[in-house]
C-alpha positions as CSV (number, residue, x, y, z in Angstrom):
1,M,152.3,65.7,-30.1
2,K,149.6,68.2,-30.2
3,A,147.1,65.6,-31.1
4,S,148.2,63.4,-28.3
5,Q,148.0,66.3,-25.9
6,E,144.5,67.2,-27.0
7,A,143.5,63.6,-26.6
8,F,145.1,63.6,-23.2
9,V,143.2,66.7,-22.3
10,S,139.9,65.3,-23.6
11,E,140.5,62.2,-21.7
12,V,141.3,64.2,-18.5
13,E,138.1,66.2,-19.0
14,S,136.1,63.0,-19.4
15,L,137.7,61.6,-16.3
16,N,136.9,64.8,-14.5
17,S,133.3,64.6,-15.5
18,Q,133.1,61.0,-14.4
19,L,134.7,62.0,-11.1
20,K,132.1,64.7,-10.7
21,E,129.3,62.3,-11.4
22,E,130.7,59.8,-8.9
23,R,131.0,62.5,-6.3
24,L,127.4,63.5,-6.9
25,K,126.3,59.9,-6.6
26,S,128.3,59.5,-3.4
27,F,126.8,62.7,-2.1
28,H,123.3,61.5,-2.9
29,L,124.0,58.2,-1.2
30,E,125.4,60.0,1.9
31,K,122.2,62.0,2.0
32,Q,120.1,58.9,1.7
33,L,122.1,57.3,4.4
34,Q,121.7,60.2,6.7
35,S,118.0,60.3,6.0
36,N,117.8,56.6,6.7
37,T,119.5,57.1,10.0
38,F,117.2,59.9,10.9
39,S,114.1,57.9,9.9
40,Q,115.5,54.9,11.9
41,R,116.0,57.1,15.0
42,R,112.5,58.5,14.5
43,V,111.1,55.0,14.2
44,E,112.9,54.0,17.4
45,E,111.5,57.0,19.2
46,L,108.0,56.3,18.0
47,L,108.4,52.7,19.2
48,D,109.5,53.9,22.6
49,R,106.5,56.2,22.8
50,I,104.2,53.3,21.7
51,N,105.6,51.2,24.5
52,D,105.1,54.0,27.0
53,L,101.6,54.5,25.9
54,E,100.8,50.8,26.1
55,K,102.2,50.7,29.7
56,E,100.2,53.8,30.5
57,R,97.1,52.2,29.0
58,D,97.7,49.1,31.1
59,L,98.0,51.2,34.2
60,L,94.9,53.2,33.4
61,K,93.0,50.0,32.8
62,Q,94.1,48.6,36.2
63,N,93.2,51.8,37.9
64,S,89.8,51.9,36.3
65,D,89.2,48.3,37.3
66,K,90.2,49.1,40.9
67,L,88.0,52.3,40.9
68,F,85.0,50.4,39.5
69,N,85.4,47.6,42.1
70,S,85.8,50.1,44.9
71,A,82.8,52.1,43.8
72,F,80.7,49.0,43.6
73,E,81.9,47.9,47.0
74,V,81.1,51.4,48.4
75,T,77.6,51.4,46.9
76,N,77.0,48.0,48.4
77,S,78.1,49.0,51.8
78,Q,76.1,52.3,51.7
79,E,73.1,50.3,50.5
80,Q,73.5,48.0,53.4
81,Q,73.9,50.8,55.9
82,R,70.9,52.6,54.4
83,K,68.8,49.5,54.8
84,L,70.0,49.0,58.3
85,R,69.2,52.6,59.2
86,E,65.8,52.3,57.6
87,Q,65.0,49.2,59.7
88,Q,66.1,51.0,62.8
89,L,64.0,54.0,62.0
90,K,61.0,51.8,61.3
91,L,61.5,50.1,64.6
92,Q,61.8,53.5,66.4
93,I,58.6,54.7,64.6
94,A,56.8,51.5,65.7
95,Q,58.0,52.0,69.3
96,L,56.9,55.7,69.2
97,E,53.5,54.8,67.8
98,A,53.0,52.2,70.5
99,A,54.2,54.7,73.2
100,L,51.9,57.3,71.7
101,K,49.0,54.9,71.7
102,S,49.6,54.0,75.3
103,D,50.0,57.7,76.2
104,L,46.7,58.5,74.4
105,A,45.0,55.7,76.3
106,D,46.4,56.9,79.6
107,K,45.4,60.4,78.6
108,N,41.9,59.4,77.8
109,E,41.7,57.4,81.0
110,I,43.0,60.4,83.0
111,L,40.6,62.7,81.2
112,D,37.7,60.3,82.0
113,R,38.8,60.1,85.6
114,V,39.1,63.9,85.8
115,R,35.6,64.2,84.3
116,R,34.2,61.7,86.8
117,E,36.0,63.5,89.6
118,R,34.7,66.8,88.4
119,E,31.2,65.5,88.2
120,Q,31.5,64.0,91.6
121,A,32.9,67.3,92.9
122,E,30.0,69.1,91.4
123,K,27.6,66.6,93.1
124,L,29.4,67.1,96.4
125,D,29.3,70.9,96.0
126,E,25.5,70.6,95.3
127,E,25.1,68.3,98.4
128,N,27.3,70.7,100.4
129,R,25.1,73.6,99.4
130,K,22.0,71.6,100.3
131,L,23.5,70.6,103.6
132,Q,24.4,74.2,104.3
133,L,20.8,75.2,103.6
134,R,19.6,72.5,105.9
135,C,22.2,73.5,108.5
136,L,20.9,77.0,108.3
137,E,17.4,75.8,108.6
138,Q,18.3,73.6,111.5
139,K,20.2,76.4,113.1
140,H,17.2,78.7,112.6
141,Q,14.9,76.1,114.2
142,L,17.4,75.6,117.0
143,D,17.4,79.3,117.6
144,E,13.6,79.3,117.7
145,F,13.6,76.3,120.1
146,Q,16.1,78.1,122.3
147,N,14.0,81.2,122.3
148,R,10.9,79.3,123.1
149,L,12.8,77.4,125.8
150,K,14.0,80.7,127.3
151,F,10.5,82.0,127.0
152,F,9.1,79.0,128.8
153,T,11.8,79.1,131.5
154,K,11.1,82.7,132.0
155,E,7.3,82.4,132.2
156,S,7.4,79.4,134.5
157,D,10.0,78.7,137.0
158,V,10.9,75.4,135.3
159,D,14.5,74.5,134.9
160,V,15.9,73.2,131.7
161,T,16.9,69.9,133.3
162,E,13.4,69.4,134.6
163,L,12.0,70.2,131.1
164,S,14.4,67.7,129.5
165,E,13.4,65.1,132.0
166,A,9.7,65.8,131.3
167,L,10.3,65.4,127.6
168,M,12.2,62.2,128.1
169,L,9.4,60.9,130.2
170,I,6.9,61.8,127.5
171,K,9.1,60.2,124.9
172,T,9.4,57.0,126.8
173,R,5.6,56.9,127.1
174,K,5.2,57.4,123.4
175,Q,7.7,54.7,122.7
176,Q,5.8,52.4,124.9
177,R,2.6,53.3,123.1
178,N,3.9,53.3,119.5
179,G,6.5,50.6,119.8
180,D,10.2,50.7,119.6
181,L,11.3,53.6,117.2
182,M,15.0,53.9,118.2
183,F,16.3,53.3,114.7
184,L,14.8,56.6,113.6
185,E,16.6,58.4,116.4
186,K,19.9,56.8,115.2
187,V,19.3,58.0,111.7
188,E,18.5,61.5,113.0
189,D,21.7,61.4,115.1
190,D,23.8,60.4,112.1
191,V,22.3,63.2,110.1
192,N,23.0,65.7,112.8
193,K,26.5,64.5,113.1
194,D,27.1,65.0,109.4
195,L,25.6,68.5,109.5
196,E,27.8,69.4,112.5
197,K,30.9,68.1,110.6
198,S,30.1,70.0,107.5
199,L,29.4,73.1,109.7
200,R,32.8,72.7,111.4
201,N,34.5,72.4,107.9
202,L,32.7,75.5,106.8
203,Q,33.7,77.4,109.9
204,A,37.3,76.3,109.3
205,N,37.2,77.4,105.7
206,H,35.8,80.7,106.8
207,A,38.5,81.2,109.4
208,E,41.2,80.4,106.9
209,T,39.6,82.9,104.4
210,V,39.5,85.5,107.1
211,Q,43.1,84.8,108.0
212,E,44.2,85.0,104.4
213,L,42.3,88.3,104.0
214,E,44.0,89.6,107.1
215,K,47.4,88.6,105.8
216,T,46.6,90.4,102.5
217,R,45.5,93.5,104.4
218,N,48.8,93.5,106.4
219,M,50.8,93.1,103.2
220,L,49.0,96.0,101.5
221,I,49.6,98.2,104.6
222,M,53.3,97.2,104.6
223,Q,53.5,97.9,100.8
224,H,51.9,101.3,101.4
225,K,54.4,102.1,104.1
226,I,57.3,101.0,101.9
227,N,55.9,103.2,99.0
228,K,55.6,106.1,101.4
229,D,59.2,105.7,102.6
230,Y,60.4,105.4,98.9
231,Q,58.5,108.6,98.1
232,V,60.1,110.4,101.1
233,E,63.5,109.1,100.1
234,V,63.0,110.3,96.5
235,E,62.0,113.7,97.7
236,A,65.1,113.9,99.9
237,V,67.3,112.8,97.0
238,T,65.7,115.3,94.7
239,Q,66.2,118.1,97.3
240,K,69.8,117.0,97.7
241,L,70.4,117.1,94.0
242,E,68.8,120.6,93.8
243,D,71.1,121.8,96.7
244,M,74.1,120.2,95.0
245,R,73.2,121.9,91.7
246,R,72.9,125.3,93.5
247,D,76.2,124.7,95.3
248,Y,77.9,123.8,92.0
249,E,76.5,126.9,90.3
250,I,77.8,129.1,93.2
251,K,81.2,127.3,92.9
252,L,81.2,127.9,89.2
253,E,80.5,131.6,89.7
254,Q,83.3,131.8,92.4
255,Y,85.7,129.9,90.1
256,A,84.8,132.3,87.2
257,N,85.5,135.3,89.5
258,L,88.8,133.8,90.6
259,L,89.7,133.2,87.0
260,D,88.9,136.8,86.2
261,V,91.0,137.9,89.1
262,R,93.8,135.6,88.0
263,A,93.6,136.9,84.4
264,S,93.8,140.5,85.6
265,R,96.7,139.7,87.8
266,I,98.4,137.8,84.9
267,R,97.9,140.9,82.7
268,K,99.3,143.1,85.4
269,L,102.4,140.9,85.9
270,E,102.9,140.6,82.1
271,A,102.8,144.4,81.9
272,Q,105.4,144.5,84.8
273,L,107.6,141.9,83.1
274,K,107.4,143.8,79.8
275,D,108.3,147.0,81.7
276,I,111.2,145.1,83.3
277,A,112.4,143.5,80.0
278,Y,111.9,146.5,77.6
279,G,111.5,149.5,79.9
280,T,115.1,149.9,81.2
281,K,116.8,152.0,78.5
282,Q,120.5,152.1,78.0
283,Y,121.9,155.5,77.4
284,K,125.4,155.5,75.9
285,F,127.5,158.5,76.6
286,T,130.6,159.3,74.7
287,P,132.6,162.1,76.3
288,D,134.1,164.8,74.1
289,I,137.9,164.5,74.4
290,T,139.7,167.6,73.6
291,P,143.4,167.9,73.0
292,D,143.8,169.6,76.3
293,D,142.3,166.6,78.2
294,D,144.6,164.1,79.7
295,V,143.8,160.7,78.3
296,E,145.0,157.9,80.5
297,E,145.5,154.5,79.0
298,F,144.4,151.4,80.8
299,D,147.2,149.7,82.7
300,E,147.5,146.3,81.0
301,S,149.7,145.0,83.9
302,L,146.7,145.3,86.2
303,H,145.0,141.9,86.5
304,L,141.4,142.1,87.6
305,Q,139.5,139.1,88.9
306,R,136.0,138.2,87.8
307,G,133.5,140.8,89.1
308,E,136.3,143.3,90.0
309,N,136.8,146.8,88.6
310,L,138.9,149.8,89.3
311,L,137.1,153.0,90.3
312,E,138.9,156.3,90.0
313,I,137.9,159.6,91.7
314,H,139.7,162.7,90.6
315,I,139.3,166.1,92.5
316,S,140.2,168.7,89.9
317,K,139.9,172.1,91.6
318,A,137.8,174.3,93.8
319,V,136.5,177.8,93.1
320,F,135.7,179.9,96.2
321,S,132.9,182.5,96.1
322,P,133.4,186.2,97.0
323,A,131.9,185.6,100.4
324,A,134.3,182.9,101.1
325,A,137.2,185.1,99.9
326,N,136.1,187.8,102.2
327,S,136.2,185.3,105.1
328,F,139.8,184.5,104.3
329,G,140.9,188.1,104.5
330,D,143.9,189.6,102.7
331,Q,146.0,186.5,103.0
332,E,146.0,183.8,100.4
333,P,144.4,180.6,101.8
334,A,146.1,177.2,101.9
335,T,143.5,174.5,101.6
336,F,143.2,170.8,101.2
337,C,140.3,168.3,100.9
338,T,139.5,165.0,102.6
339,Y,136.9,162.4,101.7
340,A,136.1,158.7,102.4
341,F,134.6,156.5,99.7
342,Y,132.6,153.3,100.5
343,D,134.4,151.3,103.1
344,F,137.9,152.5,102.2
345,E,140.1,154.7,104.3
346,L,140.1,158.5,104.3
347,Q,141.9,160.2,101.4
348,T,143.6,163.6,101.6
349,T,144.6,165.9,98.7
350,P,147.8,168.0,98.7
351,V,147.8,171.5,100.3
352,V,147.3,174.2,97.6
353,R,147.3,178.0,98.0
354,G,144.9,180.3,96.2
355,L,141.2,181.2,95.8
356,Q,141.0,178.7,92.9
357,P,143.2,175.9,94.1
358,S,143.9,173.1,91.6
359,Y,144.3,169.9,93.6
360,E,144.5,167.5,90.7
361,F,144.3,164.6,93.1
362,S,143.2,161.1,92.0
363,S,142.4,158.1,94.1
364,Q,141.8,154.6,92.7
365,Y,139.8,151.8,94.4
366,L,139.8,148.1,93.6
367,V,136.1,147.3,94.1
368,Q,133.9,144.2,93.8
369,V,131.0,145.2,91.5
370,D,128.0,143.6,93.2
371,D,124.5,144.8,94.0
372,F,125.6,146.4,97.3
373,F,128.3,148.5,95.6
374,L,125.9,149.5,92.7
375,Q,123.3,150.4,95.3
376,Y,125.8,152.5,97.1
377,L,126.7,154.4,93.9
378,Q,123.0,155.0,93.2
379,K,121.7,156.0,96.6
380,N,124.6,157.2,98.7
381,T,126.9,160.3,98.5
382,V,130.5,160.9,99.6
383,R,131.1,163.8,102.1
384,L,134.0,166.0,100.9
385,E,135.4,168.5,103.4
386,I,137.7,171.5,102.7
387,H,140.1,172.4,105.4
388,L,142.0,175.6,105.9
389,A,145.7,174.9,106.8
390,I,146.9,177.0,109.7
391,G,150.5,176.1,110.4
392,T,150.5,172.6,111.8
393,D,146.8,172.8,112.5
394,Y,143.7,173.0,110.3
395,K,140.2,174.2,110.3
396,T,137.2,172.8,108.4
397,V,135.6,175.6,106.5
398,A,133.2,174.0,103.9
399,V,131.6,170.7,103.0
400,C,129.7,169.2,100.0
401,Q,128.3,165.9,98.8
402,L,129.8,164.1,95.8
403,R,127.2,162.0,93.9
404,F,128.1,159.1,91.6
405,H,124.7,157.8,90.4
406,D,125.4,159.1,86.9
407,I,128.1,156.4,86.5
408,L,125.2,153.9,86.2
409,E,123.9,155.7,83.1
410,K,127.0,156.8,81.3
411,T,130.5,155.5,80.4
412,G,133.9,157.0,80.5
413,R,134.7,160.0,82.7
414,I,131.7,161.5,84.4
415,Y,132.4,165.2,85.0
416,S,130.4,166.9,87.7
417,S,130.5,169.7,90.3
418,A,129.2,170.1,93.9
419,V,128.2,173.2,95.7
420,L,130.2,174.0,98.9
421,V,128.3,175.0,102.0
422,G,129.9,176.7,105.0
423,Y,130.7,174.3,107.8
424,D,129.1,176.5,110.4
425,N,126.2,177.3,108.0
426,D,127.3,181.0,108.1
427,I,127.9,181.0,104.3
428,S,125.3,179.2,102.2
429,N,127.3,179.4,98.9
430,Y,131.0,178.8,99.7
431,G,131.9,177.9,96.1
432,T,132.1,174.8,94.0
433,V,134.3,171.7,93.7
434,E,134.9,170.2,90.3
435,Y,135.6,166.5,90.0
436,W,135.2,163.5,87.8
437,V,134.8,159.8,88.3
438,R,135.1,156.8,86.0
439,L,135.3,153.0,85.9
440,K,138.3,151.6,84.2
441,V,136.4,148.7,82.7
442,P,132.9,149.5,81.4
443,M,130.3,147.2,82.9
444,E,127.1,148.0,81.1
445,Q,125.7,144.5,81.3
446,A,126.1,144.2,85.1
447,I,124.6,147.7,85.6
448,R,121.7,146.9,83.3
449,L,121.0,143.6,85.2
450,Y,121.2,145.4,88.5
451,K,118.6,148.0,87.4
452,E,116.3,145.2,86.1
453,R,116.5,143.3,89.4
454,A,115.9,146.5,91.3
455,K,112.8,147.2,89.3
456,A,111.6,143.6,89.7
457,L,112.2,143.7,93.4
458,G,110.2,146.9,93.6
459,Y,107.2,145.2,91.9
460,I,107.6,142.1,94.1
461,T,107.7,144.0,97.4
462,S,104.6,146.0,96.3
463,N,102.7,142.9,95.2
464,L,103.6,140.6,98.1
465,K,102.9,142.8,101.0
466,D,99.7,142.2,103.0
467,P,97.8,145.5,102.7
468,L,94.7,144.3,104.5
469,Q,96.6,143.2,107.6
470,K,98.6,146.4,107.6
471,D,95.5,148.6,107.1
472,K,93.7,146.7,109.9
473,E,96.5,147.2,112.3
474,L,96.8,150.9,111.4
475,A,93.0,151.4,111.7
476,V,92.9,149.7,115.2
477,R,96.0,151.7,116.4
478,R,94.6,155.0,115.2
479,A,91.1,154.3,116.5
480,E,92.6,153.6,119.9
481,H,94.8,156.7,119.7
482,L,91.8,158.9,118.8
483,G,89.5,157.2,121.3
484,L,86.6,157.1,118.9
485,Q,83.4,155.1,119.3
486,E,82.9,152.2,116.9
487,D,79.3,153.2,116.1
488,N,80.5,156.6,114.6
489,L,83.7,155.2,113.1
490,N,84.1,154.4,109.4
491,E,87.1,153.4,107.3
492,L,88.1,154.9,104.0
493,F,90.3,152.8,101.6
494,I,92.5,154.8,99.2
495,T,94.2,152.6,96.6
496,I,96.9,154.0,94.3
497,N,96.8,151.6,91.4
498,S,99.2,152.7,88.7
499,C,100.6,155.6,86.7
500,S,100.9,155.7,82.9
501,N,103.2,157.6,80.5
502,L,105.2,159.4,83.2
503,Q,107.7,161.9,81.8
504,S,110.7,163.3,83.6
505,G,111.1,167.0,82.9
506,T,114.8,167.3,83.7
507,S,116.5,164.3,82.1
508,L,115.9,161.6,79.5
509,Q,116.3,158.9,82.0
510,Q,113.4,156.8,83.2
511,P,112.1,158.0,86.6
512,S,111.9,156.0,89.8
513,P,108.4,157.3,90.9
514,Y,106.5,157.1,94.1
515,V,103.3,158.9,95.2
516,A,102.7,161.0,98.2
517,Y,99.4,162.5,99.6
518,T,97.8,163.8,102.8
519,F,94.2,162.9,103.7
520,F,92.3,164.9,106.3
521,H,94.3,165.4,109.5
522,F,96.4,162.2,109.0
523,S,100.2,162.3,108.3
524,D,101.7,162.1,104.9
525,H,101.6,158.7,103.2
526,Y,104.2,157.5,100.7
527,T,103.8,154.5,98.2
528,P,106.7,152.1,97.5
529,I,109.3,153.3,94.9
530,I,109.2,151.5,91.6
531,P,112.8,151.9,90.1
532,S,113.2,153.0,86.4
533,S,109.7,152.8,85.1
534,N,107.4,155.1,83.0
535,N,104.3,152.9,83.8
536,P,104.7,151.8,87.4
537,H,102.1,149.6,89.1
538,F,101.9,150.5,92.8
539,E,98.8,148.7,94.0
540,D,99.2,150.6,97.3
541,R,96.2,150.4,99.6
542,M,95.8,152.5,102.7
543,C,93.1,152.5,105.3
544,F,92.1,155.7,107.2
545,P,89.7,155.3,110.2
546,V,87.7,158.5,110.4
547,P,84.8,159.7,112.6
548,M,81.7,160.7,110.7
549,T,81.6,164.2,112.0
550,A,80.7,167.6,110.7
551,D,84.4,168.4,110.1
552,L,84.8,165.4,108.0
553,D,81.7,166.1,106.0
554,R,82.8,169.7,105.5
555,Y,86.2,168.5,104.4
556,L,84.8,166.0,101.9
557,K,82.4,168.6,100.3
558,S,84.9,171.4,100.1
559,D,88.4,169.9,99.6
560,S,90.2,167.6,97.1
561,L,92.8,164.9,97.6
562,V,96.0,166.1,96.0
563,L,98.3,163.4,94.8
564,Y,102.0,164.2,94.1
565,V,104.3,162.0,92.1
566,F,108.0,162.4,92.9
567,D,111.1,161.0,91.2
568,D,113.4,159.4,93.6
569,E,116.4,160.1,91.3
570,E,115.8,163.8,91.2
571,I,117.9,166.0,93.5
572,S,115.5,168.9,93.5
573,S,112.3,168.9,95.6
574,S,110.1,169.5,92.6
575,Y,107.5,166.9,91.7
576,L,106.9,165.2,88.4
577,G,103.2,165.9,88.5
578,K,100.1,166.3,90.7
579,A,96.5,165.4,90.3
580,K,93.4,166.6,92.3
581,V,90.6,164.2,93.2
582,P,87.3,165.8,94.3
583,L,86.1,164.1,97.4
584,I,82.4,165.3,97.3
585,P,81.2,161.9,96.0
586,L,82.4,160.3,99.2
587,A,80.1,162.6,101.1
588,H,77.2,160.9,99.3
589,D,78.4,157.4,100.0
590,K,79.7,157.0,96.4
591,C,82.9,155.2,95.2
592,I,85.6,157.2,93.3
593,S,87.4,155.2,90.8
594,G,89.1,156.6,87.6
595,T,92.1,158.0,85.9
596,F,93.2,161.5,86.5
597,Q,95.6,163.8,84.7
598,L,99.0,164.6,86.1
599,T,100.4,168.2,85.6
600,D,103.7,169.7,86.6
601,I,104.3,173.2,88.1
602,K,104.0,174.9,84.7
603,G,100.7,173.1,83.9
604,N,102.2,170.7,81.3
605,E,100.8,167.2,81.2
606,R,103.1,164.6,82.6
607,G,101.0,161.4,82.4
608,T,98.0,159.9,84.2
609,I,97.3,158.2,87.6
610,Q,94.6,155.7,88.4
611,V,93.2,155.7,92.0
612,T,90.2,154.2,93.8
613,L,88.5,155.6,97.0
614,K,85.7,153.7,98.7
615,W,84.1,153.4,102.1
616,K,84.2,150.1,104.1
617,S,80.7,150.8,105.5
618,T,77.9,153.1,104.5
619,Y,78.7,156.7,105.0
620,L,76.2,158.5,107.3
621,P,76.5,162.2,107.3
622,P,75.8,164.2,110.5
623,R,72.2,165.3,111.0
624,E,73.1,169.0,111.0
625,T,74.5,168.8,107.5
626,I,72.5,169.2,104.3
627,L,72.7,166.5,101.8
628,T,73.2,167.4,98.2
629,G,72.0,165.5,95.1
630,P,73.4,162.1,94.0
631,L,76.5,161.8,91.9
632,V,77.7,159.2,89.5
633,D,79.5,156.1,91.0
634,E,82.7,156.5,88.9
635,L,84.7,159.4,87.7
636,P,86.6,158.2,84.6
637,K,88.4,161.6,84.3
638,E,88.9,164.6,86.4
639,I,85.8,166.7,86.1
640,P,85.0,170.1,87.5
641,V,82.9,170.1,90.7
642,P,80.9,173.2,91.8
643,V,82.6,173.5,95.1
644,R,85.4,175.8,96.3
645,L,88.8,174.2,95.8
646,L,92.0,175.3,97.4
647,K,94.4,177.3,95.3
648,D,97.9,176.0,94.4
649,E,99.6,178.3,96.9
650,E,97.1,177.2,99.7
651,V,97.9,173.5,99.1
652,Q,101.0,172.4,101.0
653,A,102.8,169.6,99.2
654,P,103.9,166.7,101.4
655,N,107.6,166.6,102.2
656,R,109.8,164.2,100.3
657,R,111.0,161.2,102.1
658,T,113.7,161.7,104.5
659,L,114.7,158.1,104.6
660,E,115.8,156.3,101.5
661,P,114.1,153.0,100.9
662,V,116.2,150.0,101.7
663,L,116.6,147.7,98.7
664,V,117.9,144.2,99.4
665,V,119.0,142.3,96.3
666,S,121.2,139.3,95.8
667,S,124.7,139.6,94.5
668,L,125.7,139.1,91.0
């Protein structure tokens, strides 16, 4: 069993090995088959490529044959065209040579003809010269014969006709003797005719030559005239150009001056605008509220329209002076006050007894805050009268003026007091009245804008006025009033230009300055008011017509022009500062222009002022006066002058303005 099994296993192994060999053979055969298929495909592809190449070769061969044939045909056609063109050119060359030969023959013939004509012309010229010589000889002989004939006719009274008849008779006799010689006379007649013809031709040529020379002379004269006219025109144009150049230079100078004036005006306006924009200071005031003060709250139920406000005036109490108490006697007075504010009705306080009556009366006004109202607060006052009650009747005993301009600078309640003056002016100090005023709603912006507009309007009114026309009218009116002669009359222009660094001595507010001065025997003169400015620009120019007399000369040499600067906001009559301008340079026909120091009553410096004084015409001092030495043209600062000046107590300051300036501004 085991042996059979081993035999079976060995047989299986042999079969397996045979199977493997068969499989290997089949695998090799499959590979060969695949390689054969690949080679067969490759062969087919190569055959296809060979066919394509053969077709391409055939096409190339056909194309090359066509190209060769076409090139051969082109060369043949070009050769034919070239030969045809060559034949045409040869024919043209032959034709041109023939034409050239014929032209040369014609040219030679023409040259020969010209040469012959030239030779003939030379011969004719030679003959002409000979004929001219013969003509001159014949003419000379003719003149001699005529002279002889005249001589014979003068010596013997024989007429020319008789002489010619005698000659003809002699000639006929000679002909009879010598035979017929008429042919010689004919030849001589022909020669004479030729000579006369040539003479006429020469005379005609001479006349033509003279005519041509005359034409040339006229043309030269005309050309000379034209050249002369051109020269005059060029000189006129040159002169015109020179005049135009001078005119343009003058215009350029004028334009430069105008530009300088414009630049100075722009600088001045910029300074004014800067003063308007940054010069108006705001002073905030916070009142001290004590526990004893009555603090009123704002009524929220009160509805104000745009631009409206509520102004409250409170009359606290009055304190009578001892003089007023004596006027009342032993009895205790019963008094009350009345006042009227703006355009509202009259207000009356309660009747209170005592020498120090406490009225504690308040009145409220619903006002429209516009420029007119603000101007009223700044410029006007309210008249308050105190009346003494006598039963059912009353008697006015004292008055005072209530001022409200501080409300434009401060906020809240403005406490103030006013001095009472006796109604009949019997008691100057009747006592005082204490009051306060306030605006319910602060309006700092509206007040600031009003002050800026007021300042700007002051500048505008001072800049836009016509000082020359005004000065001229004043000069004419004053001259007529004084009855002065024009020959002895001169005009002095005083210009107040500006002030710088003005300082108010009583308050920290900006002043509203103006300048006042008095010249010679004229009345006081006031400049415009510039509101709220420390550096005002007035540009105020005044003309004073003065007679050039000994009084004026003495005044100029001994006195000074005193300039006073006042503050329109100040209640007192004191001035901000004053400056003295010596007038002695005017007596020597000099101009005064410079900056002078301003000082107050105590001698403290309060700023500077710039002024200009100059004559319109030359100043001629009277003959009886003695002229002093010359001075400098300008006075940059106030300098001492060796003349007698008036003392401060001798100089009378001009009165302050009695009329307030009217300021017209637009509403908010």
